[in-house]
C-alpha positions, 0 to 999 in steps of 0.5 A: 080702722083708719087707712095708713097715711098716704094710702090713697095717693099711692094707689091712685095710678091703678085705682080704676083698673083695680076697682074693675078687676076686684069687683068683676066689673060690677062697681060701675053698675053699683054706682049707677044704682046709687045715683038713682037713689039721690032723689028729685032734690039732687037736681040742685046739686050733689056733693060726693064725699071722698070722691076718689077718681070721680066715678060716682060723679061720672055715674051722676053726670050720665043720668038722663037728667044730671044734677045742675052741679056736681062737687067732689071732695077728697083728701088725696090730691092725686085722686082728684086730678084723675077725677077732674080729667074724667069729668072734663072729657064728657060731652056735652060738658057737665059742671063739676068742681073738685076740691081737696077737703076732709069728710070730717070738716066740709068747707060748705055752708049749711043746706048747700046740696040736694043730695050727698053721696059716699061710695066705698068711702065711709069705712075708711073714716076715722070718725064716721059719726062726725062725717055723717053729721057733716053730711047732714049739715050740708043737706037741704031739708028733705035732701038725701044721703046715699051711701054705697059701701062694700059688705060681707055676704050673710049666707055662710057659704058665700061669706066663706068664699068672700073671706078667702077672696078678700084675704088671699086673692084680692090683696095678692092680685092687686099687689101684683098689679100695683106694687101696693099689697099692704094697701090692698090688704088694709082695704080688704080687712076694712070691709070686715071691720065695717058695722053690720047694716043694723048697726050702721042704720043706728049710726045714721039715726044718731047723726040725725038721719031717717033711713029710707032704704037699705039693699044688698047688691051681689048677695051682700058684697055691696050695700046701699043705704038711703037716708034723709035729714028730714024726719019722716013717719015710719009708714012713709019710709017703709016701701020707699022706692027710687 
């Protein structure tokens, strides 16, 4: 399921506000949680794919020991401008670079980054496997991929409430505030089209990753996947902690 052309440029002006409202203010905490999983090699640089307005880079920059360099790429130019202003406003300043690029064809050499992040992004990619293979290509050996994505709660009662919220409440609220109801209807529908966790873990393995960790946040409304490009014995992957 791919987004309509130009969707993210249309919603850029109200993107941050609506993210806060739609997630009940939890999305910032989810991004901080994702940042803690980037691992020690993140010190040498982090690439945030489909960075949007740069909130994941912001979470990384605010860590106790921020990475040496932060790079964000996105296909939507309007999103990038907003992200650039956020990072430039930080004090002390953090070295960050934003570039317009596609996840399926990253403009970076092999082994360029200690960690790669994707936050609420990969479900919108036309070719998820290709995007993951590109992430694998630019990671240093032992570097980590951290994927934060929206999900659907597993428990039936919560799943039903989530379905009602996503199908009726969220698109109407977001449409009222942004004037882009169709865009947010797509974004809601895309959550239900995303693979179940076990299926996504298989896709990660197909791209050459070893999955280290997967966890549900907010009863499954968001999920974190942590993987490495370096092969690890199962005994090492089990019980892995940030």
